[in-house]
Phi, psi and omega in degrees: 000134180290143173296142177256123189236130175255156181240128173255119184100119186244035175282198188294321181291333178297328178298321177295317179298313183300319180301310184285328175299318183294334180274328190248340182215220179223126176281123186267316183191164176229161184215137173199146178288343175269108187297324180298314179297314181298317183294319181296312182293318179297320180295323181298324183250006175056052177232161178289159175231156178232157187249001173207164187298316183300316179296321181295313183288332176286340179303316166079330188280061183214155172255327186224144172246127174264118183268108182238025180278176178304152186311315185290351178254358184303315183295310180303312184288324179291313182297316179298321180292317178299315181293338177273001173099017181248146166291157184230134167248114184255130176294163176286154342288160181307317175196182177245018176211129184295330178294327175293321177300317180297321178293326176296317179295317179299317180296320178299315182291316182293326182268357181055045177235149183279143177241110179258141177242132181288117175225065193290340180291344175296339182268357175302130184306316180294322178294315178301318182295319178293320178298321177298320178296320177298312182295329178284346184082018185294335179278348191066219176287126178275129182268310186206161178220139182233129180244125174243130180229098184240095183238172175242127170225107188268185182304316184297325180304315181277321184294331181274006180243147177265009178214335182293137184094350178274132178299321185289320186254335179265304174104326182147162183299323179292332178284311188275315183274319197236015179295330177299320181288322176298321177302320181293325175300314179294316183297322184274319190250320181126194186282158182261132179271318184210154179218145165235148186201153170229135178226156179202149173258106182268311193246000185236028179297129183082356180253318178234159186260020181207194186284156169246358183212144177208152175231125191227139169246137181234145167240118180278159184295338178269008176095348178295140175261146181219156173229150172229125171242121184219150176199155169247025182253015175300128190296119173073325186207165175300141179251309191201141164227111188219153173230130177239131182240132176245123178228173184291337180234016179186150174224140181211148172230124171255122186225225190085190179285333187212048177058048185244001182228140171273102188270333182202142172206144174207114183236151174298319179258209181293134180274192178277126181271208185300138177261146173290157180294139177259173176279159175286175177288158169292127181261128181231044179079258183284345185217166177245152173253202181288172180303137186277090180246026182294338174298320178293323178299315182286327175298321178292316179303314181295319179298320180293311187283331184258334185237003181072026181290178182269130182292137183284322180210115184257182183298322180297322178288322175298320177300316182299320177301314180295319179298319179295316178298319178298320178299319180296312181293325177295319178295323183284324188254001180075000000 
């Protein structure tokens, strides 16, 4: 029997979720406080819609709830869903406060329900290949890692949203645009011990309530040094999302607009051979998001719930991403 999955939040990312749910499981219902959004998505897949959280959770005919609401509501919606007896798949970022992440984990444990966090960039073929090299020890001692995030988010991107750019519901550029990339730093290298940072809003004054550009230095707990350079001011379009790793026996760069290309490699031993084809980026009209691997996310969810498989990204890993972002913002803002 197919898992029945409901969606809370009917914005653009929900459309991606609905597509893959319809192919791999069964879409049960959708929910949004905006009736027009809810009605359009529900009509496309011929499922019922609800206009508030209580009605959605009372609907009951679901196994899993996919939380696709604004960042600042992830914790509230996830905890309520877990307490109502449903497994939860929460979109990135897990939350915009680490204490909220901890409450989500506690609710999952107390209710004996699984909490999945969307980290789809882990499934990028080039990223997977580099992670395998790290796990094999092919780099030897890793010295440093550099993350570049150069995207474009223009006035219309924020103006056409009822929550993006808001400190309360969005949280910041590292939460909405680049939390996937921060996750990869943690996944590949480990936890962060210390951060220094400078941030500034250059081109979005009066449009967003936080920075559009940042420069970050990191020291990881294992001694690796890292840098992050990020902006949403790349002229007209996304330019680059890349990670470069320097080790005693290897150097590699994964680049492209969204970590989709193996741009450089040099290893003492055998390098990375042919990569499998990856998915395209998420398309959102005027702009693109990260590589669209939500099919892999749902394949993992189904494998875990139906076959006892290993979860790809759990609540503890989602928490670590949020903690690292908090360290960066605390360093930048005092």
